[in-house]
Every structure is written in structure tokens, then in C-alpha cells.
GUSEGU-190064 format. One line per 3 residues: number of its first residue (from 1); their letters; for each residue x, y, z of N, C-alpha, C. Coordinates in pm, 1 decimal, always signed. Each point is the difference from the previous one (the first is absolute). Last residue first. Example, Ala and Ser with C-alpha at 12.3 -4.5 7.8 and 13.67 -1.06 7.14 Angstrom:
! GUSEGU-190064
2	sa	+1285.0 -225.0 +708.0 +82.0 +119.0 +6.0 -77.0 +109.0 +73.0; +29.0 -572.0 -7.0 -89.0 +119.0 +0.0 +90.0 +120.0 +0.0;
END
This chain:
! GUSEGU-190064
134	xxx	+1328.8 +178.9 -363.8 +17.7 -116.9 -83.5 +61.5 +45.6 -130.8; -122.6 +323.7 +312.3 +118.1 -71.6 +48.2 +28.2 -125.3 -82.4; -387.4 +270.7 -76.7 +121.0 +70.1 -46.7 +126.8 -69.8 +47.4;
131	xxx	-428.1 -168.0 +138.9 +22.1 -18.4 -143.3 +131.2 +64.5 -45.4; -10.1 -138.9 +507.8 -90.1 +79.1 -83.9 +35.6 -24.7 -148.3; +74.9 -376.0 +400.8 +54.9 +123.1 -57.0 -108.1 +77.4 -75.9;
128	xxx	+160.4 -478.2 +271.3 -108.9 +96.2 +20.3 +50.9 +135.6 -43.7; +288.2 -375.2 -24.4 -129.3 -68.4 -18.1 -121.5 +90.8 +18.4; +468.0 +142.2 +41.5 +6.1 -95.3 -109.7 -136.7 -59.8 -31.6;
125	xxx	+76.3 +296.2 +372.4 -4.5 +72.1 -127.7 +8.1 -93.4 -120.6; -212.7 -202.2 +441.1 +126.1 +69.0 -26.0 -9.8 +66.5 -136.9; -305.0 -317.1 +301.3 -23.2 +142.3 -28.8 +131.1 +78.4 -12.1;
122	xxx	-137.6 -534.0 -108.3 +84.0 +82.6 +85.5 -21.6 +147.3 -35.4; -358.7 -409.6 -47.1 +85.6 +87.6 -80.7 +79.8 +88.0 +95.6; -366.8 -357.5 +62.1 +138.2 -16.9 +43.8 +96.8 +74.1 -92.9;
119	xxx	-495.1 -1.7 +5.4 +72.1 -67.5 -109.1 +146.8 -24.6 +33.2; -294.7 +213.8 +317.8 -75.9 -113.0 -52.3 +71.2 -79.0 -108.6; +194.8 +401.8 +187.5 -12.4 -104.8 +101.3 -67.2 -124.5 -57.3;
116	xxx	+30.3 +376.6 -276.6 +134.4 -51.1 +28.1 -6.6 -113.5 +101.2; -399.9 +229.8 -92.8 +40.8 -86.9 -110.4 +139.4 -58.4 +22.1; -165.4 +310.1 +319.1 -89.6 -115.6 -4.8 +45.0 -99.1 -106.8;
113	xxx	+219.2 +415.0 +23.6 +35.8 -83.0 +115.6 -82.3 -128.5 +0.7; -105.8 +319.2 -328.9 +131.0 -61.7 -25.7 +41.5 -90.7 +115.1; -393.7 +252.6 +55.6 -18.6 -104.3 -100.6 +131.7 -71.6 -29.6;
110	xxx	+13.1 +372.9 +289.9 -73.1 -111.5 +61.5 -16.0 -116.6 -97.6; +191.6 +396.1 -165.5 +91.3 -62.0 +96.8 -67.3 -121.7 +63.5; -264.1 +262.1 -281.3 +101.4 -71.6 -78.7 +97.8 -72.2 +92.3;
107	xxx	-319.0 +284.1 +195.4 -62.9 -123.9 -48.1 +99.3 -82.1 -81.4; +140.3 +425.1 +143.5 -16.6 -88.5 +115.5 -60.4 -134.1 -41.7; +27.9 +331.4 -328.7 +133.8 -49.6 +33.0 -7.2 -96.0 +118.9;
104	xxx	-394.2 +221.5 -122.6 +38.7 -96.9 -102.7 +136.3 -61.2 +31.3; -150.4 +347.2 +275.8 -81.9 -119.3 +20.7 +34.4 -109.3 -102.0; +195.9 +428.2 -37.6 +60.3 -75.1 +110.7 -77.5 -128.9 +25.2;
101	xxx	-27.5 +190.8 -495.0 -34.5 +44.3 +134.7 +70.7 -85.4 +105.0; +96.5 +172.7 -543.3 -22.7 -113.7 +88.0 -24.3 +51.2 +141.9; -133.9 +322.0 -400.1 +121.1 -50.6 +66.3 -35.0 -119.5 +88.4;
98	xxx	-247.7 +267.1 -391.4 -26.0 -120.7 +79.3 +127.4 -53.2 +65.6; -14.4 +390.5 -292.5 -128.8 +11.6 +68.4 -28.0 -116.0 +95.5; +518.4 +125.7 -123.7 -125.5 +1.5 -73.4 -122.0 +5.7 +90.8;
95	xxx	+494.6 +14.4 +99.9 -72.0 -125.2 +14.7 -135.0 -2.6 -68.3; +514.7 +238.1 -48.6 -141.5 +36.2 +2.0 -80.1 -129.6 -0.1; +481.4 +16.7 -42.1 -53.6 -9.3 +136.1 -143.8 +45.9 +13.0;
92	xxx	+278.6 -41.8 -408.0 +50.8 +110.7 +81.2 -54.8 -1.8 +142.4; -132.2 -306.5 -358.8 +129.7 -34.1 +57.6 +57.1 +110.4 +88.5; -534.8 -58.8 -55.3 +112.4 +32.8 -86.3 +130.2 -30.8 +71.6;
89	xxx	-584.0 -117.5 -1.6 +126.2 +21.8 +70.8 +111.8 +24.6 -100.7; -480.4 -106.7 -86.2 +52.7 +134.4 -17.9 +130.1 +27.5 +73.7; -270.1 -397.4 +187.6 -31.8 +58.8 -131.0 +52.0 +143.5 -4.4;
86	xxx	+21.3 -326.9 +379.7 +113.8 +66.8 -62.1 -27.9 +51.4 -140.8; -263.8 -432.3 +257.8 +23.2 +143.8 +9.2 +117.1 +44.8 -83.5; -140.4 -480.8 +255.4 -72.4 +77.5 -100.5 +22.9 +149.4 +22.8;
83	xxx	+319.9 -436.5 +106.8 -77.7 +101.3 +68.5 -63.0 +88.3 -106.1; +172.1 -530.5 -38.7 +4.8 +137.2 -46.8 -90.2 +90.1 +83.8; +277.8 -515.1 -41.7 -89.5 +81.7 +82.9 +11.0 +142.5 -50.4;
80	xxx	+146.4 -533.5 -165.7 -8.5 +142.0 -30.2 -104.5 +67.8 +87.2; +334.5 -468.3 +11.1 -128.7 +59.6 +36.4 +5.4 +148.9 -29.8; +283.3 -433.5 -210.4 +8.8 +135.7 +53.2 -140.3 +53.9 +26.5;
77	xxx	+169.7 -413.0 -241.1 +8.4 -15.0 +146.0 +12.6 +134.3 +72.3; +58.0 +80.3 -491.6 -12.9 -136.0 +49.8 +26.8 -4.0 +150.2; +57.3 +405.6 -258.1 -136.8 -30.9 +41.7 -16.6 -139.8 +59.2;
74	xxx	+377.2 +304.6 -202.5 +2.5 -51.5 +137.2 -139.6 -34.2 +50.7; +109.3 +199.5 -439.0 +106.7 -96.2 +18.9 +6.2 -62.8 +138.6; -275.4 +436.5 -28.8 +56.7 -61.1 -120.5 +119.1 -90.1 +32.3;
71	xxx	-421.5 +121.2 +297.3 +142.4 +31.7 +9.4 +72.4 -73.1 -112.3; -474.8 -32.5 +38.2 +21.2 +126.9 +70.4 +145.8 +41.3 +9.6; -403.5 -366.6 -200.6 +128.0 +55.5 -44.2 +21.0 +136.9 +64.1;
68	xxx	-297.6 -458.7 +109.3 -1.1 +144.9 +18.7 +138.7 +55.9 -33.1; -216.6 -455.2 -231.3 +58.1 +45.9 +126.0 -7.1 +152.2 +3.5; -100.2 -480.1 -334.7 -53.0 +125.8 +52.4 +60.3 +33.0 +136.2;
65	xxx	+302.0 -320.4 -255.5 -140.6 +19.7 -39.5 -46.6 +133.7 +56.1; +440.8 -143.4 +75.1 -16.5 -55.4 -134.5 -145.1 +10.1 -47.7; +244.1 +114.9 +429.2 -47.7 +107.8 -87.4 -9.8 -48.1 -144.4;
62	xxx	-23.5 -222.8 +526.4 +54.0 -13.0 -134.6 -57.1 +114.1 -84.2; -86.9 +13.4 +451.9 +98.2 -109.3 +7.7 +66.2 -25.0 -134.4; -366.7 +316.4 +103.7 +135.5 +49.8 -25.0 +104.5 -110.6 +6.3;
59	xxx	-467.3 -63.4 +100.4 +13.0 +27.5 -143.1 +139.4 +49.7 -36.9; -130.5 -66.0 +456.7 +35.3 -125.8 -68.5 +15.0 +19.6 -150.5; -157.7 +357.6 +267.0 +143.2 -20.3 +22.3 +45.6 -126.8 -72.0;
56	xxx	-426.2 +213.3 -215.9 +40.0 -38.7 +134.7 +151.5 -8.3 +9.9; -321.1 +321.8 -333.9 +79.8 -121.8 +9.4 +42.7 -26.4 +143.3; -268.4 +383.5 -104.1 -57.5 -106.1 -83.9 +72.2 -133.2 +18.4;
53	xxx	+30.9 +338.4 +412.4 +7.1 +17.6 -144.3 -59.9 -119.8 -71.8; -129.3 +197.2 +501.0 +71.4 -105.6 -70.9 -1.0 +31.8 -148.9; -21.7 +369.8 +416.5 -77.2 -80.5 -94.3 +89.8 -107.8 -59.4;
50	xxx	-19.9 +361.6 +457.9 +76.2 -85.4 -90.9 -95.0 -84.4 -83.3; -10.9 +501.5 +272.4 -73.0 -123.6 -26.1 +79.3 -80.0 -101.9; +39.5 +458.0 +362.6 +62.3 -85.0 -101.7 -79.2 -129.1 -9.9;
47	xxx	-189.1 +501.2 +152.4 +43.8 -132.4 +44.8 +63.5 -74.9 -116.6; -215.6 +439.4 -25.2 +102.6 +10.4 +103.3 +48.9 -132.6 +54.5; -326.2 +22.4 -359.0 -50.9 +75.3 +116.0 +98.8 +2.9 +116.2;
44	xxx	+184.9 -294.3 -345.6 -143.5 +24.8 -3.9 -45.0 +67.5 +129.0; +444.3 -190.5 -319.0 -30.5 +98.0 +104.4 -148.0 +33.0 -13.7; +314.3 -463.3 -150.6 -75.1 +120.5 -35.6 -12.9 +92.2 +121.0;
41	xxx	+314.3 -428.0 -186.3 -36.5 +69.7 +122.4 -58.8 +135.0 -37.4; +79.0 -517.2 -231.9 -7.3 +144.6 -24.8 -49.3 +67.9 +127.3; +224.3 -509.8 -198.2 -66.8 +78.1 +103.4 +8.3 +148.5 -33.3;
38	xxx	+164.8 -322.3 -303.0 -80.5 -91.8 +81.0 -81.2 +75.7 +105.0; +148.9 +208.3 -490.5 +44.7 -18.9 +138.4 -88.9 -100.6 +71.2; -65.4 +148.0 -465.0 +145.3 +7.1 +16.9 +51.8 -29.8 +139.9;
35	xxx	-469.9 +31.5 -167.8 +67.1 -99.0 -84.8 +150.6 -9.0 +26.8; -288.1 +323.0 +213.1 -28.5 -134.7 +52.7 +67.5 -109.2 -81.9; +14.7 +456.6 -142.1 +84.8 -20.9 +117.7 -15.2 -142.7 +52.3;
32	xxx	-289.3 +131.2 -341.4 +135.3 -21.6 -51.9 +98.5 -23.1 +115.1; -441.0 +118.8 +103.4 +4.9 -139.7 -45.5 +137.0 -32.2 -59.4; +1.2 +380.4 +366.9 -71.5 -21.6 -126.0 +5.5 -148.1 -36.1;
29	xxx	+26.2 +270.8 +503.5 +64.0 -82.9 -102.9 -87.7 -14.9 -123.7; +24.7 +430.9 +337.2 -81.1 -119.1 -23.7 +65.6 -84.2 -108.8; +174.7 +425.9 +132.8 -1.6 -82.3 +120.8 -80.2 -129.1 -15.1;
26	xxx	+229.0 +218.5 -441.1 -76.3 +56.9 +111.1 +4.1 -95.6 +118.8; +403.0 -54.6 -334.9 -137.2 +41.7 -27.1 -62.9 +67.3 +120.9; +429.0 -236.0 -43.2 +10.0 +117.2 -86.8 -137.5 +53.2 -37.4;
23	xxx	+150.8 -388.8 +297.3 -68.7 -16.1 -128.4 +22.4 +115.3 -95.9; +354.6 -204.5 +367.1 -118.7 +84.9 +5.0 -58.7 -0.9 -138.7; +311.5 -387.2 +288.9 -16.5 +96.1 -109.5 -100.1 +108.0 +41.3;
20	xxx	+328.6 -463.1 +190.5 -96.5 +107.7 +24.6 +2.5 +101.0 -113.4; +134.9 -551.5 +69.6 +38.7 +128.2 -56.7 -114.2 +99.5 +20.0; +205.0 -507.4 +199.3 -111.6 +93.6 -8.4 +54.5 +129.3 -58.2;
17	xxx	+160.1 -567.0 +7.7 +23.3 +143.3 +19.5 -130.7 +76.9 -11.2; +32.7 -476.9 -41.8 +127.7 +20.8 +67.8 +28.6 +148.0 +24.5; -458.7 -368.5 -82.0 +75.9 +121.0 -31.0 +130.7 +7.1 +78.2;
14	xxx	-380.2 -358.4 -119.5 +133.6 -10.3 +59.5 +84.0 +123.9 -30.6; -573.7 -172.0 +34.1 +118.5 +35.2 -76.4 +128.0 -8.5 +81.2; -453.0 +102.5 +258.5 +20.4 -82.9 -118.0 +127.2 +42.8 -71.1;
11	xxx	-280.5 +74.5 +476.4 +134.6 +21.0 -51.0 +27.3 -98.8 -113.2; -468.8 +221.8 +182.0 +64.7 -129.5 -19.2 +135.8 +23.7 -65.2; -367.6 +312.4 +312.8 +95.7 -11.0 -109.8 +63.9 -137.7 -1.8;
8	xxx	-340.1 +228.6 +301.5 -35.9 -112.7 -85.4 +95.2 -18.9 -117.5; +44.4 +352.9 +336.8 -45.3 -116.5 +77.5 -27.1 -122.6 -84.8; +122.4 +435.5 -186.1 +111.9 -62.7 +70.8 -41.7 -131.2 +67.0;
5	xxx	-208.2 +245.0 -433.6 -42.4 -40.5 +133.9 +114.5 -75.8 +66.8; -115.3 +369.1 -444.4 +87.6 -100.2 +60.5 -45.6 -26.3 +142.6; -326.5 +169.9 -410.9 +84.0 +45.4 +110.4 +78.3 -117.2 +57.2;
2	xx	-171.1 +34.1 -522.2 -32.5 -51.7 +132.1 +97.0 +54.8 +105.3; -210.2 +170.9 -503.1 +121.2 -34.2 +71.5 -37.1 -36.1 +143.7;
END
């Protein structure tokens, strides 16, 4: 998996929304995670590191072929960002062994701002939401 590089990113595709997720796994992205999201925010030695998933943002322009399936029924023109973690979490508020970190959340905010600006996506609840809000 390749690390994301803000300085050399090419704004490809025509997305209209961004959906945030968590993987439900450990702090390191798996190969399965890479198949479902364009960006994965890992936790490594107290720092957040963003990786690129298997599919690009342009791959989401049409979901008639290969694409990152992350939000059922809303994958077309939708960027999927997932924070790695939350394995063992429960609905009662138990976050398990891998709770999301402040560093991951800060990186998610930075990445969303970067993508919203670059793709001209309005950062409103209609165009920038979490999986559960969709």
C-alpha cells in the first residue's frame, strides 16, 4: 500500500461527496480495507499516516466496473475515507483495543479539507458525512 502524498496528488475524477468510515480492525490497514476505500488513515507510532486504497477517486465516477464499495447504494462519485481502528468496539460505547486517536481525527479533517477544496465539494452534511449518516 502506498502512502498518500499531498504535494504530488493529482485531482482525478468528479466526486460530489465524501463519506467517512472506520475499518473495524486494527490501526494498520489490511488488503481488504484497501479494496473498499480510496484513503485509509492509520496510526503508526503515535502519528497518523494516510495510505491510498486500491481504487482511485476517478474509479468512483462510475460503479459499472471496478470501484471501492464502501457505502451501499452511494458509491458513485463518492470518496471513501476510513480511519483504521475500532476492532472489538460495541454499541454500548466500548471502543475496543484500537480506539480512534486524536491524531487520526486531525488527519481526517485535514484530508477532507484538502479534498473538498481540490474537488470543489461543499463541506456540508449533504456532501460530507459519516457512513452512519448515509
